[in-house]
MDTraj code that builds the backbone (N, CA, C; nanometers):
import mdtraj as md
import numpy as np

residues = "MET ASN LEU VAL ILE GLU SER GLY LEU LEU ALA ASP ILE ASP GLU LEU GLU ARG LEU TYR ASP ASN LEU ASN ASP TYR LEU SER SER THR THR ASN TYR PRO GLY TRP ILE LYS GLY ILE TYR PRO ILE ARG GLU ASN ALA VAL THR GLY ILE GLN ASN ASN ASN LEU PHE ILE ALA LYS TYR ASN GLY GLU ILE VAL GLY SER ILE ILE LEU ASP HIS GLN PRO GLU GLU ALA TYR HIS GLY VAL LYS TRP LYS LEU ASP VAL ASP TYR SER TYR ILE PHE VAL VAL ARG THR PHE VAL VAL HIS PRO SER PHE LEU LYS ILE GLY VAL GLY SER ALA LEU MET ASP PHE SER PHE GLU LEU ALA GLN LYS SER SER MET LYS SER ILE ARG LEU ASP VAL TYR GLU LYS ASN ILE PRO ALA ILE PHE LEU TYR GLU LYS CYS GLY PHE GLU TYR ILE ASP THR VAL ASP LEU GLY LEU GLY ASN TYR GLY LEU ASP TRP PHE LYS LEU TYR GLU LYS VAL ILE".split()
xyz = np.array([
    [2.8520, 1.2785, -0.6854],
    [2.7765, 1.3196, -0.8027],
    [2.7517, 1.4696, -0.7931],
    [2.7796, 1.5392, -0.8987],
    [2.7653, 1.6847, -0.9015],
    [2.6308, 1.7223, -0.9642],
    [2.5295, 1.7370, -0.8790],
    [2.3956, 1.7734, -0.9247],
    [2.3742, 1.9232, -0.9118],
    [2.2980, 1.9774, -1.0047],
    [2.2508, 2.1152, -0.9957],
    [2.1006, 2.1074, -0.9751],
    [2.0518, 2.1683, -0.8680],
    [1.9078, 2.1690, -0.8409],
    [1.8598, 2.3124, -0.8522],
    [1.7592, 2.3301, -0.9369],
    [1.7103, 2.4650, -0.9670],
    [1.5619, 2.4611, -1.0002],
    [1.5019, 2.5773, -1.0093],
    [1.3612, 2.5865, -1.0487],
    [1.3439, 2.5379, -1.1911],
    [1.2353, 2.4630, -1.2124],
    [1.2031, 2.4195, -1.3479],
    [1.1521, 2.5352, -1.4310],
    [1.1758, 2.5269, -1.5596],
    [1.1339, 2.6306, -1.6541],
    [1.0405, 2.5710, -1.7594],
    [0.9657, 2.6562, -1.8265],
    [0.8772, 2.6082, -1.9331],
    [0.9542, 2.5262, -2.0363],
    [1.0790, 2.5640, -2.0614],
    [1.1617, 2.4921, -2.1586],
    [1.1929, 2.3491, -2.1140],
    [1.1694, 2.3165, -1.9868],
    [1.1982, 2.1830, -1.9333],
    [1.0814, 2.0857, -1.9466],
    [0.9661, 2.1333, -1.9865],
    [0.8449, 2.0505, -1.9827],
    [0.8569, 1.9250, -2.0694],
    [0.9056, 1.9364, -2.1911],
    [0.9177, 1.8171, -2.2761],
    [1.0097, 1.7137, -2.2131],
    [1.1211, 1.7587, -2.1565],
    [1.2150, 1.6655, -2.0934],
    [1.1549, 1.6033, -1.9676],
    [1.0784, 1.6803, -1.8921],
    [1.0112, 1.6254, -1.7743],
    [0.9079, 1.5206, -1.8147],
    [0.8345, 1.5477, -1.9215],
    [0.7367, 1.4489, -1.9689],
    [0.8072, 1.3190, -2.0086],
    [0.9214, 1.3291, -2.0761],
    [0.9984, 1.2085, -2.1114],
    [1.0464, 1.1360, -1.9851],
    [1.0901, 1.2136, -1.8856],
    [1.1331, 1.1536, -1.7593],
    [1.0178, 1.0754, -1.6963],
    [0.9000, 1.1359, -1.6878],
    [0.7834, 1.0682, -1.6311],
    [0.7522, 0.9406, -1.7088],
    [0.7519, 0.9502, -1.8428],
    [0.7208, 0.8331, -1.9257],
    [0.8270, 0.7245, -1.9109],
    [0.9553, 0.7633, -1.9103],
    [1.0627, 0.6649, -1.8934],
    [1.0527, 0.5958, -1.7581],
    [1.0223, 0.6721, -1.6553],
    [1.0095, 0.6139, -1.5219],
    [0.8908, 0.5172, -1.5171],
    [0.7777, 0.5579, -1.5740],
    [0.6612, 0.4692, -1.5739],
    [0.6860, 0.3431, -1.6560],
    [0.7578, 0.3548, -1.7688],
    [0.7939, 0.2362, -1.8475],
    [0.8810, 0.1428, -1.7646],
    [0.9787, 0.1994, -1.6953],
    [1.0677, 0.1208, -1.6100],
    [0.9875, 0.0513, -1.4992],
    [0.9002, 0.1270, -1.4331],
    [0.8215, 0.0698, -1.3234],
    [0.7304, -0.0425, -1.3722],
    [0.6732, -0.0270, -1.4925],
    [0.5832, -0.1308, -1.5427],
    [0.6578, -0.2582, -1.5811],
    [0.7894, -0.2488, -1.6041],
    [0.8678, -0.3670, -1.6409],
    [0.9425, -0.4266, -1.5215],
    [0.9352, -0.3609, -1.4055],
    [1.0013, -0.4108, -1.2845],
    [0.8956, -0.4158, -1.1737],
    [0.9330, -0.3836, -1.0535],
    [0.8359, -0.3754, -0.9438],
    [0.7863, -0.2318, -0.9354],
    [0.6572, -0.2141, -0.9567],
    [0.5982, -0.0802, -0.9576],
    [0.5576, -0.0428, -0.8151],
    [0.6594, -0.0092, -0.7343],
    [0.6345, 0.0216, -0.5935],
    [0.5326, 0.1343, -0.5733],
    [0.5412, 0.2464, -0.6474],
    [0.4443, 0.3533, -0.6206],
    [0.3066, 0.3287, -0.6815],
    [0.2957, 0.2321, -0.7729],
    [0.1672, 0.2052, -0.8360],
    [0.1286, 0.3066, -0.9414],
    [0.2276, 0.3776, -0.9947],
    [0.1985, 0.4785, -1.0966],
    [0.1632, 0.4132, -1.2289],
    [0.0850, 0.4851, -1.3097],
    [0.0387, 0.4345, -1.4381],
    [0.0683, 0.5385, -1.5452],
    [0.1391, 0.4954, -1.6506],
    [0.1720, 0.5859, -1.7605],
    [0.0434, 0.6442, -1.8184],
    [0.0440, 0.7741, -1.8380],
    [-0.0733, 0.8427, -1.8908],
    [-0.1707, 0.8871, -1.7836],
    [-0.1527, 0.8375, -1.6596],
    [-0.2394, 0.8757, -1.5475],
    [-0.1620, 0.9648, -1.4500],
    [-0.0442, 0.9149, -1.4044],
    [0.0384, 0.9921, -1.3105],
    [0.1770, 0.9317, -1.3058],
    [0.2793, 1.0138, -1.3034],
    [0.2769, 1.1582, -1.3324],
    [0.2692, 1.1833, -1.4827],
    [0.2151, 1.2966, -1.5186],
    [0.1972, 1.3325, -1.6591],
    [0.2433, 1.4763, -1.6839],
    [0.2483, 1.5112, -1.8109],
    [0.2939, 1.6436, -1.8544],
    [0.2259, 1.7565, -1.7760],
    [0.0954, 1.7431, -1.7541],
    [0.0202, 1.8488, -1.6860],
    [0.0722, 1.8737, -1.5450],
    [0.1244, 1.7690, -1.4786],
    [0.1835, 1.7884, -1.3462],
    [0.3034, 1.8822, -1.3560],
    [0.3857, 1.8622, -1.4587],
    [0.5031, 1.9481, -1.4787],
    [0.4598, 2.0902, -1.5143],
    [0.3640, 2.1029, -1.6031],
    [0.3171, 2.2355, -1.6448],
    [0.2658, 2.3139, -1.5242],
    [0.1809, 2.2515, -1.4440],
    [0.1256, 2.3186, -1.3263],
    [0.2362, 2.3560, -1.2279],
    [0.3288, 2.2633, -1.2030],
    [0.4383, 2.2918, -1.1108],
    [0.5245, 2.4082, -1.1555],
    [0.5506, 2.4147, -1.2851],
    [0.6331, 2.5248, -1.3374],
    [0.5543, 2.6558, -1.3349],
    [0.4282, 2.6503, -1.3727],
    [0.3461, 2.7718, -1.3689],
    [0.3332, 2.8262, -1.2266],
    [0.3282, 2.7368, -1.1290],
    [0.3152, 2.7783, -0.9888],
    [0.4498, 2.8049, -0.9231],
    [0.5562, 2.7888, -0.9998],
    [0.6930, 2.8135, -0.9522],
    [0.7279, 2.7288, -0.8289],
    [0.6798, 2.6025, -0.8302],
    [0.7111, 2.5152, -0.7179],
    [0.7644, 2.3783, -0.7620],
    [0.8063, 2.3681, -0.8881],
    [0.8697, 2.2473, -0.9389],
    [1.0190, 2.2736, -0.9493],
    [1.0964, 2.1808, -0.8945],
    [1.2421, 2.1932, -0.8951],
    [1.3009, 2.0709, -0.9641],
    [1.4081, 2.0945, -1.0391],
    [1.4703, 1.9863, -1.1148],
    [1.6125, 1.9631, -1.0667],
    [1.6536, 1.8383, -1.0749],
    [1.7926, 1.8010, -1.0483],
    [1.8542, 1.7670, -1.1833],
    [1.9654, 1.8332, -1.2153],
    [2.0338, 1.8089, -1.3423],
    [2.1721, 1.7503, -1.3170],
    [2.2078, 1.6569, -1.4032],
    [2.3419, 1.5992, -1.4030],
    [2.3931, 1.6066, -1.5460],
    [2.5045, 1.6736, -1.5645],
    [2.5601, 1.6962, -1.6989],
    [2.4549, 1.7523, -1.7951],
    [2.3717, 1.8446, -1.7456],
    [2.2727, 1.9120, -1.8293],
    [2.1445, 1.8343, -1.8532],
    [2.1354, 1.7111, -1.8025],
    [2.0164, 1.6277, -1.8212],
    [1.9347, 1.6268, -1.6918],
    [1.8018, 1.6369, -1.7049],
    [1.7150, 1.6294, -1.5873],
    [1.7100, 1.4836, -1.5417],
    [1.7547, 1.4612, -1.4166],
    [1.7588, 1.3248, -1.3627],
    [1.6612, 1.3066, -1.2465],
    [1.5940, 1.4140, -1.2079],
    [1.4945, 1.4054, -1.1024],
    [1.4209, 1.5359, -1.0871],
    [1.3070, 1.5300, -1.0191],
    [1.2340, 1.6539, -0.9911],
    [1.1412, 1.6324, -0.8725],
    [1.0971, 1.7444, -0.8177],
    [1.0073, 1.7437, -0.7030],
    [0.9211, 1.8692, -0.7082],
    [0.7974, 1.8557, -0.6653],
    [0.7079, 1.9701, -0.6512],
    [0.6840, 1.9895, -0.5018],
    [0.6969, 2.1129, -0.4563],
    [0.6734, 2.1485, -0.3164],
    [0.5657, 2.2560, -0.3123],
    [0.4434, 2.2149, -0.2756],
    [0.3352, 2.3123, -0.2704],
    [0.2772, 2.3200, -0.1295],
    [0.1652, 2.3868, -0.1167],
    [0.1011, 2.4059, 0.0135],
    [-0.0415, 2.3508, 0.0114],
    [-0.0674, 2.2540, -0.0771],
    [-0.2024, 2.2021, -0.0972],
    [-0.2136, 2.0585, -0.0475],
    [-0.2652, 2.0374, 0.0726],
    [-0.2783, 1.9011, 0.1239],
    [-0.3906, 1.8245, 0.0545],
    [-0.3775, 1.6936, 0.0539],
    [-0.4884, 1.6083, 0.0118],
    [-0.5991, 1.6230, 0.1160],
    [-0.7224, 1.5990, 0.0767],
    [-0.8352, 1.6117, 0.1688],
    [-0.8154, 1.5251, 0.2939],
    [-0.7615, 1.4053, 0.2761],
    [-0.7430, 1.3127, 0.3890],
    [-0.6436, 1.3645, 0.4922],
    [-0.5613, 1.4621, 0.4558],
    [-0.4651, 1.5177, 0.5515],
    [-0.5354, 1.5905, 0.6662],
    [-0.6559, 1.6405, 0.6396],
    [-0.7244, 1.7252, 0.7382],
    [-0.7753, 1.6498, 0.8599],
    [-0.7981, 1.5207, 0.8495],
    [-0.8491, 1.4456, 0.9627],
    [-0.7401, 1.3778, 1.0439],
    [-0.6163, 1.4210, 1.0272],
    [-0.5011, 1.3545, 1.0867],
    [-0.4383, 1.4427, 1.1942],
    [-0.3860, 1.3798, 1.2991],
    [-0.3143, 1.4542, 1.4039],
    [-0.1671, 1.4602, 1.3656],
    [-0.1258, 1.5731, 1.3113],
    [0.0123, 1.5944, 1.2699],
    [0.0964, 1.6375, 1.3898],
    [0.2260, 1.6384, 1.3724],
    [0.3162, 1.6817, 1.4795],
    [0.2960, 1.8296, 1.5100],
    [0.2724, 1.9095, 1.4050],
    [0.2501, 2.0532, 1.4220],
    [0.1111, 2.0900, 1.3733],
    [0.0474, 2.1805, 1.4441],
    [-0.0833, 2.2316, 1.4046],
    [-0.0651, 2.3745, 1.3560],
    [-0.0267, 2.3876, 1.2285],
    [-0.0040, 2.5202, 1.1698],
    [-0.0717, 2.5274, 1.0332],
    [-0.0933, 2.6486, 0.9884],
    [-0.1535, 2.6726, 0.8576],
    [-0.0642, 2.6162, 0.7464],
    [-0.1267, 2.5676, 0.6405],
    [-0.0502, 2.5084, 0.5301],
    [0.0375, 2.6084, 0.4549],
    [0.0201, 2.7354, 0.4787],
    [0.1119, 2.8325, 0.4185],
    [0.2520, 2.8187, 0.4790],
    [0.2636, 2.7465, 0.5910],
    [0.3923, 2.7230, 0.6571],
    [0.4396, 2.5779, 0.6412],
    [0.3777, 2.5079, 0.5476],
    [0.4100, 2.3665, 0.5277],
    [0.4308, 2.3390, 0.3798],
    [0.5376, 2.2674, 0.3485],
    [0.5563, 2.2155, 0.2139],
    [0.4932, 2.0767, 0.2080],
    [0.4189, 2.0511, 0.1011],
    [0.3675, 1.9175, 0.0722],
    [0.4435, 1.8672, -0.0505],
    [0.5063, 1.7505, -0.0358],
    [0.5847, 1.6918, -0.1452],
    [0.4896, 1.6265, -0.2448],
    [0.5133, 1.6573, -0.3723],
    [0.4339, 1.5992, -0.4811],
    [0.5269, 1.5640, -0.5971],
    [0.4851, 1.4695, -0.6760],
    [0.5516, 1.4346, -0.8012],
    [0.7040, 1.4312, -0.7828],
    [0.7467, 1.3490, -0.6901],
    [0.8882, 1.3303, -0.6589],
    [0.9383, 1.2138, -0.7433],
    [1.0228, 1.2438, -0.8412],
    [1.0668, 1.1423, -0.9379],
    [1.2179, 1.1438, -0.9552],
    [1.2715, 1.0252, -0.9843],
    [1.4124, 1.0104, -1.0184],
    [1.4191, 0.9234, -1.1433],
    [1.5015, 0.9651, -1.2395],
    [1.5178, 0.8899, -1.3642],
    [1.5635, 0.7478, -1.3325],
    [1.5098, 0.6464, -1.4030],
    [1.5460, 0.5076, -1.3734],
    [1.6967, 0.4794, -1.3795],
    [1.7695, 0.5486, -1.4641],
    [1.9140, 0.5272, -1.4738],
    [1.9901, 0.5884, -1.3564],
    [1.9211, 0.6648, -1.2725],
    [1.9867, 0.7346, -1.1623],
    [1.9297, 0.6955, -1.0255],
    [1.8607, 0.5818, -1.0201],
    [1.8062, 0.5338, -0.8938],
    [1.9177, 0.4811, -0.8044],
    [1.9012, 0.4999, -0.6751],
    [1.9901, 0.4442, -0.5719],
    [2.1330, 0.4965, -0.5765],
    [2.1505, 0.6197, -0.6292],
    [2.2861, 0.6785, -0.6274],
    [2.2867, 0.8190, -0.5660],
    [2.1786, 0.8555, -0.4980],
    [2.1793, 0.9796, -0.4222],
    [2.0970, 1.0944, -0.4771],
    [2.0327, 1.0772, -0.5922],
    [1.9524, 1.1867, -0.6481],
    [1.8335, 1.2172, -0.5577],
    [1.7637, 1.1139, -0.5125],
    [1.6495, 1.1342, -0.4239],
    [1.6894, 1.2017, -0.2943],
    [1.8000, 1.1561, -0.2353],
    [1.8478, 1.2187, -0.1115],
    [1.8851, 1.3645, -0.1342],
    [1.9475, 1.3941, -0.2483],
    [1.9851, 1.5323, -0.2794],
    [1.8615, 1.6206, -0.2937],
    [1.7571, 1.5692, -0.3569],
    [1.6333, 1.6465, -0.3699],
    [1.5672, 1.6674, -0.2333],
    [1.5738, 1.5673, -0.1478],
    [1.5197, 1.5833, -0.0120],
    [1.5995, 1.6881, 0.0642],
    [1.7325, 1.6808, 0.0578],
    [1.8170, 1.7803, 0.1258],
    [1.7866, 1.9211, 0.0753],
    [1.7694, 1.9349, -0.0561],
    [1.7331, 2.0635, -0.1148],
    [1.6002, 2.1122, -0.0557],
    [1.5034, 2.0207, -0.0436],
    [1.3718, 2.0563, 0.0109],
    [1.3838, 2.1076, 0.1539],
    [1.4690, 2.0424, 0.2343],
    [1.4879, 2.0855, 0.3731],
    [1.5504, 2.2246, 0.3780],
    [1.6518, 2.2476, 0.2951],
    [1.7179, 2.3785, 0.2921],
    [1.6220, 2.4874, 0.2455],
    [1.5444, 2.4583, 0.1404],
    [1.4478, 2.5565, 0.0912],
    [1.3414, 2.5833, 0.1974],
    [1.2983, 2.4807, 0.2681],
    [1.1988, 2.4981, 0.3736],
    [1.2523, 2.5911, 0.4826],
    [1.3779, 2.5716, 0.5219],
    [1.4382, 2.6593, 0.6239],
    [1.4454, 2.8028, 0.5748],
    [1.4935, 2.8222, 0.4524],
    [1.5058, 2.9575, 0.3965],
    [1.3698, 3.0249, 0.3810],
    [1.2650, 2.9439, 0.3587],
    [1.1306, 2.9966, 0.3346],
    [1.0465, 3.0046, 0.4612],
    [1.1083, 2.9803, 0.5759],
    [1.0398, 2.9833, 0.7061],
    [0.9258, 2.8828, 0.7176],
    [0.9408, 2.7685, 0.6507],
    [0.8427, 2.6613, 0.6652],
    [0.8622, 2.5952, 0.8010],
    [0.7558, 2.5396, 0.8543],
    [0.7610, 2.4728, 0.9847],
    [0.7774, 2.3213, 0.9698],
    [0.7266, 2.2665, 0.8580],
    [0.7411, 2.1228, 0.8360],
    [0.7212, 2.0894, 0.6887],
    [0.7556, 1.9655, 0.6571],
    [0.7318, 1.9098, 0.5233],
    [0.6499, 1.7831, 0.5434],
    [0.5442, 1.7689, 0.4648],
    [0.4562, 1.6526, 0.4741],
    [0.4488, 1.5825, 0.3392],
    [0.4193, 1.4535, 0.3442],
    [0.4042, 1.3775, 0.2204],
    [0.3206, 1.2542, 0.2465],
    [0.2714, 1.1970, 0.1372],
    [0.2054, 1.0678, 0.1442],
    [0.2789, 0.9742, 0.0493],
    [0.2760, 0.8465, 0.0834],
    [0.3449, 0.7461, 0.0042],
    [0.2620, 0.6184, 0.0081],
    [0.2445, 0.5564, -0.1078],
    [0.1709, 0.4308, -0.1149],
    [0.2339, 0.3311, -0.0185],
    [0.1525, 0.2625, 0.0591],
    [0.2017, 0.1765, 0.1671],
    [0.2991, 0.0679, 0.1215],
    [0.2952, 0.0286, -0.0048],
    [0.3845, -0.0771, -0.0545],
    [0.5077, -0.0217, -0.1257],
    [0.5249, 0.1107, -0.1225],
    [0.6406, 0.1726, -0.1873],
    [0.7590, 0.1712, -0.0897],
    [0.8130, 0.0524, -0.0703],
    [0.9176, 0.0297, 0.0295],
    [1.0427, 0.1158, 0.0050],
    [1.0919, 0.1276, -0.1195],
    [1.2116, 0.2115, -0.1393],
    [1.1897, 0.3571, -0.0983],
    [1.0738, 0.4134, -0.1314],
    [1.0466, 0.5527, -0.0947],
    [1.0323, 0.5664, 0.0563],
    [0.9631, 0.4726, 0.1193],
    [0.9471, 0.4775, 0.2647],
    [1.0842, 0.4724, 0.3326],
    [1.1712, 0.3869, 0.2838],
    [1.3065, 0.3776, 0.3392],
    [1.3796, 0.5112, 0.3270],
    [1.3711, 0.5735, 0.2082],
    [1.4365, 0.7027, 0.1868],
    [1.3805, 0.8083, 0.2818],
    [1.2492, 0.8174, 0.2913],
    [1.1885, 0.9204, 0.3755],
    [1.2291, 0.9030, 0.5217],
    [1.2264, 0.7790, 0.5691],
    [1.2645, 0.7559, 0.7082],
    [1.4129, 0.7846, 0.7299],
    [1.4967, 0.7499, 0.6317],
    [1.6400, 0.7792, 0.6411],
    [1.6645, 0.9302, 0.6456],
    [1.5780, 1.0054, 0.5796],
    [1.5915, 1.1512, 0.5753],
    [1.5272, 1.2202, 0.6952],
    [1.4744, 1.1437, 0.7896],
    [1.4219, 1.2032, 0.9119],
    [1.2721, 1.2260, 0.9167],
    [1.1985, 1.1786, 0.8168],
    [1.0524, 1.1896, 0.8227],
    [0.9993, 1.0898, 0.9249],
    [0.8940, 1.1312, 0.9956],
    [0.8321, 1.0448, 1.0950],
    [0.6930, 1.0038, 1.0485],
    [0.6626, 0.8746, 1.0654],
    [0.5314, 0.8217, 1.0301],
    [0.4250, 0.8866, 1.1181],
    [0.3144, 0.9267, 1.0551],
    [0.2051, 0.9922, 1.1272],
    [0.0799, 0.9053, 1.1301],
    [0.0368, 0.8556, 1.0138],
    [-0.0900, 0.7826, 1.0057],
    [-0.0986, 0.7148, 0.8689],
    [-0.1988, 0.6301, 0.8527],
    [-0.2279, 0.5677, 0.7235],
    [-0.3694, 0.6075, 0.6850],
    [-0.3876, 0.6529, 0.5594],
    [-0.5170, 0.7036, 0.5143],
    [-0.5511, 0.6511, 0.3751],
    [-0.6765, 0.6654, 0.3406],
    [-0.7268, 0.6341, 0.2078],
    [-0.7349, 0.7658, 0.1305],
    [-0.6621, 0.7750, 0.0193],
    [-0.6653, 0.8976, -0.0617],
    [-0.7653, 0.8878, -0.1767],
    [-0.8474, 0.7843, -0.1773],
    [-0.9496, 0.7712, -0.2800],
    [-0.8971, 0.7185, -0.4125],
    [-0.7866, 0.6451, -0.4099],
    [-0.7285, 0.5921, -0.5331],
    [-0.7454, 0.4406, -0.5445],
    [-0.8431, 0.3872, -0.4734],
    [-0.8689, 0.2435, -0.4755],
    [-0.8994, 0.1891, -0.6133],
    [-0.9567, 0.2717, -0.7012],
    [-0.9847, 0.2274, -0.8387],
    [-0.8576, 0.1893, -0.9135],
    [-0.7429, 0.2410, -0.8682],
    [-0.6137, 0.2108, -0.9290],
    [-0.5385, 0.1042, -0.8487],
    [-0.6057, 0.0454, -0.7493],
    [-0.5413, -0.0552, -0.6656],
    [-0.4548, 0.0042, -0.5563],
    [-0.4696, 0.1333, -0.5324],
    [-0.3889, 0.2030, -0.4319],
    [-0.4797, 0.2402, -0.3144],
    [-0.4932, 0.1468, -0.2225],
    [-0.5907, 0.1673, -0.1153],
    [-0.5395, 0.2518, 0.0005],
    [-0.4169, 0.2275, 0.0457],
    [-0.3699, 0.2930, 0.1671],
    [-0.2383, 0.3655, 0.1455],
    [-0.2311, 0.4850, 0.2017],
    [-0.1113, 0.5682, 0.1918],
    [-0.0634, 0.6040, 0.3312],
    [0.0659, 0.5943, 0.3512],
    [0.1268, 0.6360, 0.4768],
    [0.1577, 0.7845, 0.4688],
    [0.1292, 0.8542, 0.5767],
    [0.1591, 0.9970, 0.5859],
    [0.2834, 1.0150, 0.6722],
    [0.3708, 1.1040, 0.6265],
    [0.4953, 1.1336, 0.6980],
    [0.5107, 1.2836, 0.7124],
    [0.5827, 1.3230, 0.8174],
    [0.6103, 1.4644, 0.8409],
    [0.7526, 1.4784, 0.8949],
    [0.8183, 1.5838, 0.8487],
    [0.9478, 1.6215, 0.9035],
    [0.9364, 1.7658, 0.9515],
    [0.9568, 1.7854, 1.0816],
    [0.9551, 1.9197, 1.1381],
    [1.0866, 1.9866, 1.1046],
    [1.0798, 2.1096, 1.0582],
    [1.2001, 2.1840, 1.0173],
    [1.2511, 2.2673, 1.1350],
])
top = md.Topology()
chain = top.add_chain()
for i, resn in enumerate(residues, 1):
    res = top.add_residue(resn, chain, resSeq=i)
    for name in ("N", "CA", "C"):
        top.add_atom(name, md.element.get_by_symbol(name[0]), res)
traj = md.Trajectory(xyz[None], top)
């Protein structure tokens, strides 16, 4: 598959919002592994913030956005009480956020390509590691992360119990 991965632009926001909505519609009609809810997460504002902060990247196939990822330096509060593999300032760490793949492009390598892009960008940017959290029942994502070399660190409560999302696994990949 010939994907182009590049920085998202303001002109991409409407298409990203459709991607988020299409993915949430798909998840609500199948097994909703991440526990996402349309209108709650991910939403247009996630794309707007990512593009404004220049940390949202899109994967395009034949000119269509088929996936995206946000790589920032802002850990969840629960990350601070955890013993990570590396003890470095978050300015040297990418935190994965809003990692999505269009439902028509699941299980064909888009997610792996976005992860590979993240690793390459981390190396070029002198990052020391990449960290992420994943809902404990999101088996497909956990499989992908472990296949890509992320190591399990801990399980924490991110305060999303009101949405039925009690426990999240934390992973880290040292670059």
